[in-house]
C-alpha positions as CSV (number, residue, x, y, z in Angstrom):
1,X,-30.4,74.5,68.0
2,X,-29.5,74.9,64.4
3,X,-31.2,77.7,62.4
4,X,-33.8,76.4,59.8
5,X,-32.6,76.3,56.2
6,X,-35.0,78.1,53.8
7,X,-37.2,75.7,51.9
8,X,-36.0,76.8,48.5
9,X,-32.4,76.2,49.5
10,X,-33.3,72.7,50.9
11,X,-35.2,71.9,47.6
12,X,-32.2,73.0,45.6
13,X,-30.0,70.7,47.7
14,X,-32.4,67.8,47.1
15,X,-32.2,68.4,43.4
16,X,-28.4,68.5,43.5
17,X,-28.3,65.2,45.4
18,X,-30.6,63.6,42.9
19,X,-28.1,64.6,40.3
20,X,-25.3,63.2,42.4
21,X,-27.0,59.8,42.8
22,X,-27.6,59.8,39.0
23,X,-23.8,59.6,38.5
24,X,-23.7,56.2,40.3
25,X,-24.6,54.1,37.3
26,X,-23.4,51.0,35.6
27,X,-23.3,52.9,32.4
28,X,-21.8,56.2,31.6
29,X,-24.4,56.7,28.8
30,X,-27.5,56.2,30.9
31,X,-28.6,55.7,34.5
32,X,-28.9,52.1,35.6
33,X,-28.4,51.0,39.2
34,X,-29.5,47.6,40.2
35,X,-29.9,45.6,43.4
36,X,-26.6,44.4,45.0
37,X,-24.4,45.9,42.4
38,X,-21.2,48.0,43.1
39,X,-23.3,51.1,42.2
40,X,-25.9,50.1,44.8
41,X,-23.1,49.9,47.4
42,X,-21.8,53.3,46.4
43,X,-25.3,54.8,46.6
44,X,-25.8,53.3,50.1
45,X,-22.6,54.9,51.2
46,X,-23.5,58.3,49.9
47,X,-27.0,58.1,51.4
48,X,-25.6,57.0,54.7
49,X,-23.4,60.1,54.8
50,X,-26.4,62.3,54.2
51,X,-28.4,60.5,56.9
52,X,-25.6,61.1,59.4
53,X,-25.3,64.7,58.4
54,X,-29.1,65.0,59.1
55,X,-28.6,63.8,62.6
56,X,-29.6,60.1,62.2
57,X,-27.7,57.0,63.1
58,X,-27.3,55.0,60.0
59,X,-26.8,51.3,59.1
60,X,-27.2,48.9,56.2
61,X,-29.7,46.2,57.1
62,X,-29.4,42.5,56.3
63,X,-31.3,42.9,53.0
64,X,-29.1,45.8,51.7
65,X,-31.5,48.5,52.6
66,X,-29.9,51.7,53.9
67,X,-31.6,52.9,57.1
68,X,-31.3,55.8,59.5
69,X,-33.0,56.5,62.8
70,X,-33.8,59.5,64.9
71,X,-34.9,58.7,68.4
72,X,-38.2,60.1,69.7
73,X,-39.0,61.6,73.1
74,X,-37.5,58.5,74.7
75,X,-35.2,55.9,73.2
76,X,-36.5,52.7,71.8
77,X,-40.0,53.9,70.8
78,X,-41.7,52.4,67.7
79,X,-40.8,54.2,64.5
80,X,-42.6,56.0,61.8
81,X,-40.9,55.0,58.6
82,X,-40.2,57.5,55.8
83,X,-38.5,56.6,52.5
84,X,-38.5,55.1,49.1
85,X,-36.1,53.2,46.8
86,X,-32.7,53.9,45.2
87,X,-32.6,51.2,42.6
88,X,-33.6,52.0,39.0
89,X,-34.8,50.6,35.8
90,X,-32.4,50.6,32.8
91,X,-32.1,54.1,31.2
92,X,-33.9,55.6,34.1
93,X,-34.8,59.1,35.2
94,X,-33.2,60.6,38.3
95,X,-36.3,61.2,40.5
96,X,-38.2,57.9,40.7
97,X,-37.6,56.7,44.2
98,X,-34.5,58.8,44.9
99,X,-36.5,62.0,45.3
100,X,-38.6,60.3,48.0
101,X,-35.5,59.2,49.9
102,X,-34.0,62.6,49.8
103,X,-37.3,64.4,50.9
104,X,-37.5,61.9,53.8
105,X,-33.9,62.7,54.9
106,X,-34.6,66.5,54.6
107,X,-37.7,66.1,56.8
108,X,-35.7,64.1,59.4
109,X,-33.0,66.8,59.3
110,X,-35.7,69.5,60.1
111,X,-37.1,67.5,63.0
112,X,-33.6,66.9,64.4
113,X,-32.6,70.5,64.0
114,X,-35.8,71.8,65.6
115,X,-35.3,69.9,68.8
116,X,-38.9,68.7,68.5
117,X,-39.5,65.5,70.6
118,X,-41.8,63.2,68.6
119,X,-43.9,60.5,70.4
120,X,-42.2,57.9,68.2
121,X,-38.8,57.4,66.5
122,X,-38.4,58.6,63.0
123,X,-36.7,56.2,60.6
124,X,-35.7,56.7,57.0
125,X,-35.2,53.8,54.7
126,X,-33.7,53.7,51.2
127,X,-35.0,50.4,49.8
128,X,-32.5,48.4,47.9
129,X,-34.8,46.9,45.3
130,X,-38.2,48.1,44.3
131,X,-38.0,47.8,40.5
132,X,-37.0,44.1,40.2
133,X,-34.7,45.0,37.3
134,X,-31.9,42.5,38.1
135,X,-33.7,39.4,39.4
136,X,-37.2,39.9,37.8
137,X,-39.1,40.1,41.1
138,X,-39.9,43.5,42.4
139,X,-40.0,44.8,46.0
140,X,-37.2,42.6,47.4
141,X,-36.0,45.3,49.8
142,X,-39.4,46.2,51.2
143,X,-40.6,42.6,51.3
144,X,-37.6,41.8,53.4
145,X,-38.4,44.6,55.8
146,X,-42.0,43.4,56.0
147,X,-40.9,39.8,56.8
148,X,-42.7,38.4,53.7
149,X,-39.6,36.9,52.1
150,X,-40.0,33.8,50.0
151,X,-37.2,31.3,50.3
152,X,-37.7,30.4,46.7
153,X,-36.3,33.8,45.7
154,X,-32.8,32.7,46.6
155,X,-32.7,30.6,43.4
156,X,-33.6,33.6,41.1
157,X,-30.8,34.4,38.7
158,X,-29.8,37.6,36.8
159,X,-28.9,37.8,33.1
160,X,-25.4,36.5,33.9
161,X,-26.6,33.4,35.8
162,X,-25.7,34.8,39.2
163,X,-28.3,33.7,41.8
164,X,-29.8,36.1,44.4
165,X,-28.1,33.9,47.1
166,X,-24.7,34.4,45.4
167,X,-25.3,38.1,44.9
168,X,-26.0,38.6,48.6
169,X,-22.7,37.0,49.4
170,X,-20.9,39.0,46.8
171,X,-22.3,42.2,48.3
172,X,-21.0,41.2,51.7
173,X,-24.4,40.1,53.1
174,X,-25.1,36.8,54.8
175,X,-28.3,35.2,53.5
176,X,-28.7,33.4,56.8
177,X,-29.0,36.7,58.6
178,X,-31.7,38.1,56.4
179,X,-34.3,37.8,59.2
180,X,-32.4,40.6,60.9
181,X,-34.1,42.9,58.4
182,X,-37.6,41.8,59.3
183,X,-39.8,44.3,61.3
184,X,-42.7,43.5,63.5
185,X,-46.0,45.4,63.6
186,X,-45.3,46.6,67.2
187,X,-42.0,48.2,66.1
188,X,-43.7,50.5,63.6
189,X,-46.2,53.4,63.7
190,X,-46.7,53.5,59.9
191,X,-44.9,54.2,56.6
192,X,-45.0,57.5,54.6
193,X,-43.6,57.8,51.1
194,X,-43.2,60.8,48.8
195,X,-42.9,59.9,45.2
196,X,-43.3,61.4,41.7
197,X,-46.7,60.6,40.3
198,X,-45.5,58.7,37.2
199,X,-48.7,59.9,35.6
200,X,-50.1,63.2,34.3
201,X,-53.1,63.9,36.5
202,X,-51.2,66.6,38.5
203,X,-49.5,68.1,35.4
204,X,-52.7,68.2,33.5
205,X,-54.5,70.0,36.3
206,X,-51.6,72.2,37.2
207,X,-51.3,71.0,40.7
208,X,-48.1,70.2,42.7
209,X,-49.2,67.5,45.1
210,X,-51.8,64.9,45.7
211,X,-52.9,62.3,48.3
212,X,-52.6,58.7,47.1
213,X,-55.7,56.7,48.0
214,X,-54.5,53.2,47.0
215,X,-52.0,51.3,44.8
216,X,-53.2,49.3,41.9
217,X,-53.2,45.6,41.9
218,X,-50.7,44.1,39.4
219,X,-50.0,40.8,37.8
220,X,-47.1,39.9,35.4
221,X,-47.0,37.0,33.1
222,X,-44.4,35.3,30.9
223,X,-46.4,34.3,27.8
224,X,-45.5,31.9,24.9
225,X,-47.3,31.3,21.6
226,X,-46.2,28.2,19.7
227,X,-46.9,27.3,16.1
228,X,-44.6,25.8,13.4
229,X,-41.6,27.4,11.8
230,X,-41.3,27.1,8.0
231,X,-39.9,28.6,4.8
232,X,-41.2,32.0,4.1
233,X,-41.5,31.3,0.4
234,X,-42.5,27.7,0.4
235,X,-45.3,27.7,2.9
236,X,-48.7,29.1,1.6
237,X,-50.4,31.7,3.8
238,X,-53.4,29.6,4.4
239,X,-51.3,26.7,5.7
240,X,-49.1,28.6,8.0
241,X,-49.1,28.3,11.8
242,X,-47.4,31.6,12.4
243,X,-46.8,32.2,16.1
244,X,-46.0,35.8,15.6
245,X,-49.2,36.6,13.9
246,X,-51.2,34.9,16.7
247,X,-49.2,36.7,19.3
248,X,-49.7,40.0,17.6
249,X,-53.5,39.4,17.5
250,X,-53.4,38.7,21.2
251,X,-51.4,41.9,21.8
252,X,-54.1,43.9,20.1
253,X,-56.7,42.1,22.2
254,X,-54.9,43.0,25.4
255,X,-55.3,46.7,24.4
256,X,-59.0,46.3,23.5
257,X,-59.8,44.3,26.6
258,X,-57.9,46.7,28.9
259,X,-60.0,49.6,27.6
260,X,-63.2,47.6,28.0
261,X,-62.4,46.6,31.6
262,X,-60.8,49.9,32.8
263,X,-57.5,48.1,33.3
264,X,-54.0,48.8,32.1
265,X,-52.4,46.0,30.0
266,X,-48.9,46.3,28.6
267,X,-46.9,43.9,26.5
268,X,-43.4,45.3,27.0
269,X,-41.3,42.5,25.5
270,X,-41.8,40.3,22.5
271,X,-39.3,38.0,20.8
272,X,-39.8,35.7,17.8
273,X,-37.9,32.5,17.2
274,X,-36.0,31.3,15.3
275,X,-35.8,35.0,14.2
276,X,-34.8,34.6,10.5
277,X,-35.9,37.2,8.0
278,X,-37.1,34.4,5.7
279,X,-38.5,32.0,8.3
280,X,-42.0,31.9,9.6
281,X,-41.9,32.3,13.4
282,X,-42.6,29.1,15.2
283,X,-42.5,30.4,18.7
284,X,-42.9,33.8,20.3
285,X,-42.1,34.7,23.9
286,X,-43.7,37.9,25.3
287,X,-44.6,39.6,28.5
288,X,-47.8,41.0,30.0
289,X,-48.1,43.5,32.8
290,X,-51.7,43.9,33.9
291,X,-52.9,46.5,36.5
292,X,-56.1,47.8,37.8
293,X,-57.5,49.8,40.7
294,X,-59.2,46.6,42.0
295,X,-58.1,43.0,41.9
296,X,-61.5,42.1,40.6
297,X,-61.2,44.2,37.5
298,X,-57.6,43.0,36.9
299,X,-58.5,39.3,37.3
300,X,-61.6,39.7,35.2
301,X,-59.6,41.1,32.4
302,X,-57.0,38.4,32.6
303,X,-59.7,35.7,32.3
304,X,-60.9,37.4,29.1
305,X,-57.3,37.5,27.8
306,X,-56.9,33.8,28.5
307,X,-60.2,33.0,26.6
308,X,-59.2,35.2,23.7
309,X,-55.8,33.4,23.5
310,X,-57.5,30.0,23.5
311,X,-59.8,31.2,20.6
312,X,-56.9,32.5,18.6
313,X,-55.0,29.3,19.1
314,X,-58.0,27.2,18.0
315,X,-58.5,29.2,14.9
316,X,-54.8,29.3,13.9
317,X,-53.5,25.9,15.0
318,X,-51.3,27.3,17.8
319,X,-50.7,26.6,21.4
320,X,-50.5,29.1,24.3
321,X,-48.8,28.9,27.7
322,X,-48.9,31.5,30.5
323,X,-46.7,31.6,33.6
324,X,-47.4,34.1,36.3
325,X,-44.1,35.6,37.5
326,X,-45.3,38.4,39.8
327,X,-48.5,39.3,41.7
328,X,-49.2,42.2,44.1
329,X,-52.8,42.8,45.1
330,X,-54.3,46.2,45.4
331,X,-53.8,47.9,48.7
332,X,-55.5,50.9,50.3
333,X,-53.6,53.6,52.1
334,X,-54.5,53.9,55.8
335,X,-57.2,56.5,56.5
336,X,-55.3,58.2,59.3
337,X,-52.2,58.5,57.2
338,X,-54.3,59.8,54.2
339,X,-55.7,62.5,56.5
340,X,-52.1,63.4,57.6
341,X,-50.9,63.7,54.0
342,X,-54.0,65.8,53.2
343,X,-53.3,68.0,56.1
344,X,-49.7,68.4,55.0
345,X,-50.8,69.5,51.5
346,X,-53.3,72.0,52.9
347,X,-50.5,73.5,55.0
348,X,-48.9,74.6,51.8
349,X,-51.9,76.6,50.8
350,X,-53.8,74.0,48.8
351,X,-57.2,74.0,50.5
352,X,-58.7,71.1,48.4
353,X,-56.0,68.5,47.8
354,X,-56.5,66.1,44.9
355,X,-56.8,62.4,45.9
356,X,-56.5,59.4,43.5
357,X,-55.0,56.0,43.2
358,X,-51.6,55.1,41.9
359,X,-51.4,53.1,38.8
360,X,-47.7,52.3,39.4
361,X,-46.6,49.9,42.1
362,X,-44.6,51.1,45.1
363,X,-42.9,49.8,48.2
364,X,-46.0,50.5,50.2
365,X,-47.5,47.4,48.6
366,X,-45.0,45.3,50.5
367,X,-44.8,47.4,53.7
368,X,-48.6,47.2,54.1
369,X,-48.1,43.6,55.2
370,X,-46.6,44.9,58.5
371,X,-48.0,48.4,58.9
372,X,-50.3,51.0,57.4
373,X,-48.8,53.3,54.8
374,X,-49.6,56.7,53.2
375,X,-48.3,58.4,50.1
376,X,-47.7,61.9,48.8
377,X,-47.6,62.4,45.0
378,X,-45.3,65.0,43.5
379,X,-46.0,66.4,40.0
380,X,-43.6,65.2,37.2
381,X,-43.6,66.9,33.8
382,X,-46.1,65.3,31.4
383,X,-46.1,62.2,33.6
384,X,-42.9,61.0,32.0
385,X,-41.1,58.4,34.2
386,X,-38.7,55.4,33.7
387,X,-37.0,57.6,31.1
388,X,-34.1,60.1,31.1
389,X,-36.6,62.9,30.5
390,X,-38.1,62.5,33.9
391,X,-38.4,66.0,35.4
392,X,-39.7,67.8,38.5
393,X,-39.9,71.4,39.5
394,X,-37.9,72.8,42.3
395,X,-40.8,74.7,43.7
396,X,-42.9,71.5,43.7
397,X,-40.1,69.8,45.7
398,X,-40.1,72.7,48.2
399,X,-43.9,72.3,48.6
400,X,-43.5,68.5,49.0
401,X,-40.9,69.0,51.7
402,X,-43.2,71.4,53.7
403,X,-46.2,69.0,53.2
404,X,-44.3,65.9,54.2
405,X,-43.0,67.5,57.4
406,X,-46.5,68.7,58.2
407,X,-47.8,65.2,57.6
408,X,-45.3,63.8,60.1
409,X,-46.4,66.4,62.7
410,X,-50.0,65.4,62.0
411,X,-49.2,61.7,62.5
412,X,-47.6,62.7,65.8
413,X,-50.7,64.5,66.9
414,X,-52.9,61.5,65.9
415,X,-50.5,59.2,67.8
416,X,-50.7,61.3,71.0
417,X,-54.5,61.5,70.8
418,X,-54.7,57.7,70.5
419,X,-52.4,57.3,73.5
420,X,-54.6,59.6,75.5
421,X,-57.7,57.8,74.5
422,X,-56.2,54.5,75.4
423,X,-55.1,55.8,78.8
424,X,-58.5,57.4,79.6
425,X,-60.6,55.5,82.2
426,X,-63.6,53.7,80.9
427,X,-66.9,55.5,81.2
428,X,-69.1,53.7,83.8
């Protein structure tokens, strides 16, 4: 049996590995690693080496996810999944997703090194695409694992016109073999993920860790406001059908309606056409990302946004079109896995763990279609994420590692208790 490595040393190693993964980027100036890219392949290879070093057998599945497995008390048992994603947004930080993968590998290494026989297998998965940066549809890696793949996605294209089908082939994957990545409910015990909060609740309360209760429901839309282009000098203000002014009014309405409904509405992209300095914009394309703790609040806000757009168009002589491009309904974490995460946090000395919902989406949204999931949040400085200033504390990583291992042990105890209860003779 190998001697345990001190937690602080393990946390330092995790931080170093986050730094190493950050070097695998399409750009030397900033971190960007997208689905089925050469950088994705390089990251999979590095992660596979770390999985093997931890005592796991490792393979790349038919969707490009990098997986590792540690057998339980007997070979072939259902698996408790641990993991997160290794793809990034453009100009990313180095902890979003990657930290969760590395914490999972470190926990698996501890279990393997201890000789502890779990009543299930332990699998670590580094999901290939959570962000949706390249093909515009998020959670491709975890949706493949969950068996909820949509055949229409094969026709999605990136900014260079390469289809998802072609990208699979270029990566060395066979689209016809994608079902090999699918998991069945009976193969899984659950899914646990450690992730930076991507918010500031923990930082504002000076806490290291929290239990995630649920993940917000999200909808994304491609929006278009159309008016009439015209000469900036020759068209009087009162006769203009300015699409940019109408779109701007709707953007402000999104902010006001989000506050009123307790939702989170974001217009992250806006482009005016034809784009001349002295031309009235005749058309505007813009995006909307709408999130809420419940689907009812999210959808109610969207209905108000649609009504507001119609009123703006009627008043300004414009037209409006909305196309939904992504939808993920709110999902709740499994109660047993929430209790396990809470027990893990308490094992670090936090006797009253914080618990709140995640406003950001995560792979658990997709995995919930095939098994229950639980999440551990880790503090990130000022809640900054999807940005190079993303930052975590080494002592928080050490605490997260201890908590995550304790959560796995608690899930094992729950699993054994359920097995005993199922085997007990019925009371006459």
